[in-house]
C-alpha positions as CSV (number, residue, x, y, z in Angstrom):
1,M,18.1,2.5,3.0
2,H,19.3,-0.6,4.7
3,A,17.3,-3.8,3.9
4,E,17.8,-7.2,5.5
5,E,16.1,-10.4,4.7
6,M,13.3,-12.0,6.7
7,P,11.0,-15.0,6.2
8,A,8.3,-14.4,3.6
9,T,5.6,-15.1,6.2
10,S,3.8,-12.0,7.6
11,T,3.8,-11.0,11.2
12,F,0.8,-12.0,13.3
13,F,-1.2,-9.1,14.5
14,P,-4.0,-9.6,17.1
15,D,-7.6,-9.3,16.0
16,R,-8.7,-5.7,16.5
17,T,-12.2,-6.0,15.0
18,D,-13.7,-5.1,18.4
19,L,-12.3,-1.5,18.3
20,A,-14.6,1.4,18.5
21,K,-14.5,3.5,15.3
22,S,-13.2,6.4,17.2
23,E,-10.2,4.4,18.4
24,A,-9.1,3.3,15.0
25,T,-6.9,5.1,12.5
26,M,-7.1,4.7,8.7
27,R,-3.8,3.8,7.1
28,S,-2.8,3.9,3.4
29,V,-0.7,2.0,0.9
30,F,0.2,3.3,-2.5
31,V,1.3,1.8,-5.9
32,F,3.1,3.8,-8.5
33,L,2.7,2.1,-11.9
34,C,5.1,2.7,-14.7
35,D,4.2,2.4,-18.4
36,A,0.5,2.0,-17.6
37,S,-2.4,4.3,-18.4
38,E,-5.3,5.2,-16.0
39,E,-7.6,3.4,-18.5
40,E,-5.6,0.2,-18.3
41,V,-5.4,0.4,-14.5
42,S,-9.1,1.2,-14.2
43,A,-10.0,-1.8,-16.3
44,H,-7.9,-4.0,-14.1
45,L,-9.5,-2.6,-10.9
46,D,-13.0,-3.0,-12.4
47,H,-12.2,-6.7,-13.1
48,T,-10.5,-7.3,-9.7
49,Y,-13.0,-5.3,-7.6
50,P,-16.3,-5.4,-9.5
51,T,-18.8,-4.4,-6.7
52,Q,-18.0,-0.7,-6.8
53,R,-15.7,1.8,-8.6
54,E,-14.0,5.0,-7.6
55,P,-13.5,4.0,-4.9
56,W,-13.2,0.4,-5.6
57,L,-13.8,-1.8,-2.5
58,S,-11.9,-4.8,-1.3
59,S,-14.1,-6.6,1.2
60,V,-14.1,-9.6,3.4
61,G,-17.7,-10.8,3.3
62,D,-19.8,-7.7,3.2
63,D,-17.2,-5.6,5.2
64,P,-14.9,-3.3,3.3
65,Y,-11.3,-3.5,4.3
66,L,-9.7,-1.3,1.5
67,Y,-11.0,1.8,-0.3
68,I,-9.1,2.0,-3.6
69,D,-8.8,5.0,-5.8
70,F,-6.4,6.9,-8.1
71,Y,-3.8,8.9,-6.3
72,R,-3.1,12.0,-8.4
73,E,-1.6,14.2,-5.7
74,G,2.0,12.8,-6.0
75,P,3.4,15.8,-7.9
76,T,2.1,18.2,-5.2
77,E,2.5,16.1,-2.1
78,F,6.0,14.7,-2.7
79,E,9.1,16.8,-2.3
80,P,10.2,17.8,-5.8
81,E,13.4,15.7,-5.6
82,E,11.4,12.6,-4.4
83,W,8.9,13.0,-7.2
84,S,11.7,13.5,-9.8
85,D,13.4,10.3,-8.5
86,L,10.1,8.3,-8.9
87,V,9.6,9.7,-12.4
88,E,13.2,8.7,-13.3
89,R,12.6,5.2,-12.0
90,C,9.7,5.0,-14.4
91,N,11.9,5.8,-17.4
92,G,11.1,9.5,-17.3
93,K,7.3,9.1,-17.4
94,P,5.1,10.1,-14.5
95,P,3.6,6.9,-12.9
96,V,-0.1,6.2,-12.5
97,G,-0.7,6.3,-8.7
98,V,-3.3,4.2,-6.9
99,M,-4.0,4.4,-3.2
100,A,-5.7,2.0,-0.9
101,D,-7.0,3.4,2.4
102,V,-7.1,0.6,4.9
103,S,-10.2,0.7,7.1
104,G,-9.4,1.7,10.7
105,R,-11.9,-1.0,11.8
106,H,-9.5,-3.8,10.7
107,P,-5.8,-4.5,10.7
108,G,-5.9,-5.2,6.9
109,D,-2.4,-6.5,6.7
110,Q,-3.2,-9.4,4.3
111,Q,-5.6,-7.3,2.2
112,A,-3.0,-4.5,1.8
113,L,-0.3,-6.9,0.8
114,D,-2.6,-8.8,-1.6
115,F,-3.6,-5.5,-3.2
116,V,-0.1,-4.2,-3.8
117,T,1.3,-7.6,-5.0
118,N,-1.7,-8.0,-7.4
119,M,-1.1,-4.6,-8.9
120,L,2.6,-5.1,-9.2
121,T,2.1,-8.5,-10.7
122,H,0.0,-6.9,-13.5
123,F,1.9,-3.7,-13.9
124,N,5.5,-2.6,-13.6
125,G,6.1,-0.3,-10.6
126,F,6.6,0.2,-6.9
127,A,4.6,0.2,-3.7
128,M,4.9,2.5,-0.7
129,D,3.4,2.5,2.7
130,D,2.8,5.3,5.3
131,Y,5.9,4.4,7.3
132,T,9.0,4.6,5.1
133,E,9.9,6.5,2.0
134,H,11.2,3.3,0.5
135,L,9.8,2.2,-2.9
136,W,9.1,-1.5,-2.5
137,S,9.5,-3.8,-5.5
138,L,7.4,-6.8,-6.1
139,E,10.4,-9.0,-5.4
140,E,11.0,-7.3,-2.0
141,L,7.4,-7.8,-1.1
142,R,7.4,-11.4,-2.1
143,T,10.6,-12.2,-0.2
144,G,9.6,-10.2,2.9
145,I,12.7,-8.0,3.3
146,R,12.9,-5.4,6.0
147,V,13.7,-1.8,5.6
148,L,15.0,0.0,8.7
149,G,14.1,-3.2,10.6
150,H,10.5,-3.3,9.4
151,P,8.5,-5.2,6.8
152,F,6.1,-3.5,4.4
153,F,3.1,-1.9,6.1
154,D,4.4,-2.5,9.6
155,Y,2.2,0.0,11.4
156,D,2.4,-1.9,14.7
157,G,6.1,-2.0,14.6
158,W,6.5,1.7,13.8
159,W,4.0,2.8,16.5
160,L,5.5,0.5,19.1
161,E,9.0,1.7,18.3
162,R,7.7,5.2,19.2
163,G,6.0,4.0,22.4
164,S,2.4,4.0,21.1
165,T,0.0,1.9,19.1
166,W,-2.0,2.5,15.9
167,F,-5.3,2.3,17.7
Protein backbone atom coordinates (compact mmCIF):
# COMPACT_ATOMS: atom_id res chain seq x y z
CA MET A 1 0.00 0.00 0.00
CA HIS A 2 1.14 3.52 -0.67
CA ALA A 3 2.13 5.54 2.38
CA GLU A 4 2.99 9.22 2.43
CA GLU A 5 4.22 11.35 5.29
CA MET A 6 2.08 13.84 7.14
CA PRO A 7 2.60 15.90 10.30
CA ALA A 8 2.40 13.94 13.55
CA THR A 9 -0.49 16.06 14.81
CA SER A 10 -3.91 14.49 14.59
CA THR A 11 -6.77 15.85 12.55
CA PHE A 12 -9.36 17.90 14.46
CA PHE A 13 -12.79 16.36 14.55
CA PRO A 14 -15.79 18.34 15.80
CA ASP A 15 -17.21 17.42 19.17
CA ARG A 16 -20.00 14.90 18.70
CA THR A 17 -20.93 14.25 22.32
CA ASP A 18 -24.43 15.58 21.64
CA LEU A 19 -25.31 12.69 19.31
CA ALA A 20 -28.20 10.45 20.21
CA LYS A 21 -27.07 6.87 20.84
CA SER A 22 -29.11 5.65 17.91
CA GLU A 23 -27.19 7.96 15.58
CA ALA A 24 -23.74 6.77 16.61
CA THR A 25 -21.71 3.83 15.32
CA MET A 26 -19.19 1.87 17.34
CA ARG A 27 -15.79 1.56 15.65
CA SER A 28 -12.84 -0.68 16.53
CA VAL A 29 -9.06 -0.71 16.59
CA PHE A 30 -6.92 -3.81 16.99
CA VAL A 31 -3.42 -4.63 18.14
CA PHE A 32 -1.65 -7.85 17.25
CA LEU A 33 1.18 -8.50 19.67
CA CYS A 34 4.08 -10.76 18.74
CA ASP A 35 6.15 -12.67 21.30
CA ALA A 36 3.69 -11.93 24.13
CA SER A 37 1.39 -14.19 26.10
CA GLU A 38 -2.19 -13.44 27.05
CA GLU A 39 -1.07 -13.48 30.69
CA GLU A 40 1.55 -10.76 30.06
CA VAL A 41 -0.92 -8.68 28.07
CA SER A 42 -3.63 -9.14 30.70
CA ALA A 43 -1.24 -7.99 33.45
CA HIS A 44 -0.38 -4.88 31.42
CA LEU A 45 -4.06 -4.12 30.78
CA ASP A 46 -4.87 -4.63 34.49
CA HIS A 47 -2.15 -2.12 35.39
CA THR A 48 -3.11 0.40 32.70
CA TYR A 49 -6.91 0.14 33.07
CA PRO A 50 -7.49 -0.94 36.70
CA THR A 51 -11.20 -0.08 37.11
CA GLN A 52 -12.59 -3.13 35.30
CA ARG A 53 -11.33 -6.13 33.38
CA GLU A 54 -12.61 -8.15 30.44
CA PRO A 55 -13.60 -5.78 29.14
CA TRP A 56 -11.13 -3.23 30.41
CA LEU A 57 -12.40 0.35 30.20
CA SER A 58 -10.62 3.49 29.11
CA SER A 59 -12.65 6.39 30.43
CA VAL A 60 -12.61 10.15 30.39
CA GLY A 61 -13.94 11.10 33.79
CA ASP A 62 -16.66 8.54 34.47
CA ASP A 63 -17.54 8.10 30.80
CA PRO A 64 -16.13 5.00 29.00
CA TYR A 65 -14.60 5.74 25.61
CA LEU A 66 -12.96 2.36 24.91
CA TYR A 67 -14.07 -1.17 25.73
CA ILE A 68 -10.94 -3.34 25.53
CA ASP A 69 -10.83 -7.13 25.35
CA PHE A 70 -8.91 -9.98 23.78
CA TYR A 71 -9.57 -10.60 20.10
CA ARG A 72 -9.40 -14.33 19.49
CA GLU A 73 -11.37 -14.44 16.24
CA GLY A 74 -8.47 -13.51 13.92
CA PRO A 75 -7.88 -17.03 12.57
CA THR A 76 -11.55 -17.39 11.61
CA GLU A 77 -12.38 -13.80 10.59
CA PHE A 78 -9.30 -13.07 8.48
CA GLU A 79 -8.81 -14.51 5.02
CA PRO A 80 -6.37 -17.45 5.35
CA GLU A 81 -3.64 -15.65 3.37
CA GLU A 82 -3.98 -12.49 5.48
CA TRP A 83 -3.77 -14.44 8.76
CA SER A 84 -0.75 -16.38 7.43
CA ASP A 85 0.95 -13.08 6.56
CA LEU A 86 0.33 -11.74 10.07
CA VAL A 87 1.68 -14.94 11.66
CA GLU A 88 4.74 -14.73 9.40
CA ARG A 89 5.34 -11.12 10.48
CA CYS A 90 5.30 -12.40 14.07
CA ASN A 91 8.12 -14.88 13.37
CA GLY A 92 5.75 -17.77 12.70
CA LYS A 93 3.90 -17.50 16.02
CA PRO A 94 0.22 -16.48 16.15
CA PRO A 95 -0.05 -13.04 17.76
CA VAL A 96 -2.08 -12.13 20.82
CA GLY A 97 -4.96 -9.99 19.58
CA VAL A 98 -6.53 -7.17 21.56
CA MET A 99 -9.49 -5.12 20.34
CA ALA A 100 -10.76 -1.78 21.57
CA ASP A 101 -14.30 -0.88 20.63
CA VAL A 102 -14.66 2.89 20.52
CA SER A 103 -17.94 4.10 21.98
CA GLY A 104 -20.29 5.51 19.38
CA ARG A 105 -21.06 8.34 21.80
CA HIS A 106 -17.61 9.87 21.28
CA PRO A 107 -15.11 10.39 18.48
CA GLY A 108 -12.43 8.65 20.59
CA ASP A 109 -9.59 9.59 18.25
CA GLN A 110 -7.04 10.39 20.93
CA GLN A 111 -8.10 7.52 23.16
CA ALA A 112 -7.77 4.98 20.31
CA LEU A 113 -4.35 6.34 19.33
CA ASP A 114 -3.20 6.39 22.97
CA PHE A 115 -4.35 2.77 23.41
CA VAL A 116 -2.54 1.37 20.37
CA THR A 117 0.65 3.36 20.94
CA ASN A 118 0.71 2.28 24.61
CA MET A 119 0.32 -1.37 23.66
CA LEU A 120 2.95 -1.16 20.90
CA THR A 121 5.35 0.66 23.21
CA HIS A 122 5.17 -2.25 25.67
CA PHE A 123 4.91 -5.12 23.17
CA ASN A 124 6.22 -5.78 19.67
CA GLY A 125 3.44 -5.89 17.10
CA PHE A 126 1.08 -4.05 14.80
CA ALA A 127 -2.15 -2.05 14.95
CA MET A 128 -5.10 -2.19 12.58
CA ASP A 129 -8.22 -0.06 12.21
CA ASP A 130 -11.59 -0.76 10.61
CA TYR A 131 -10.73 1.17 7.46
CA THR A 132 -7.64 -0.39 5.87
CA GLU A 133 -5.98 -3.79 5.85
CA HIS A 134 -2.68 -2.07 6.61
CA LEU A 135 -0.76 -3.27 9.66
CA TRP A 136 0.45 -0.07 11.32
CA SER A 137 3.80 -0.05 13.10
CA LEU A 138 4.51 2.05 16.16
CA GLU A 139 6.83 4.23 14.08
CA GLU A 140 4.10 4.82 11.47
CA LEU A 141 1.65 5.82 14.20
CA ARG A 142 4.16 8.16 15.84
CA THR A 143 5.12 9.87 12.58
CA GLY A 144 1.54 10.13 11.35
CA ILE A 145 1.97 8.56 7.92
CA ARG A 146 -1.01 8.20 5.64
CA VAL A 147 -2.10 5.00 3.91
CA LEU A 148 -4.23 5.44 0.81
CA GLY A 149 -4.44 9.13 1.77
CA HIS A 150 -5.67 8.53 5.32
CA PRO A 151 -4.08 8.52 8.77
CA PHE A 152 -4.76 5.75 11.28
CA PHE A 153 -8.40 5.48 12.42
CA ASP A 154 -9.63 8.11 9.96
CA TYR A 155 -13.29 7.12 10.10
CA ASP A 156 -14.41 10.63 9.10
CA GLY A 157 -12.16 10.67 6.05
CA TRP A 158 -13.25 7.24 4.84
CA TRP A 159 -16.94 8.00 5.32
CA LEU A 160 -16.67 11.42 3.68
CA GLU A 161 -14.81 9.87 0.77
CA ARG A 162 -17.84 7.64 0.27
CA GLY A 163 -20.29 10.54 0.58
CA SER A 164 -21.52 9.86 4.10
CA THR A 165 -20.57 10.35 7.74
CA TRP A 166 -19.90 7.90 10.58
CA PHE A 167 -22.84 9.13 12.62
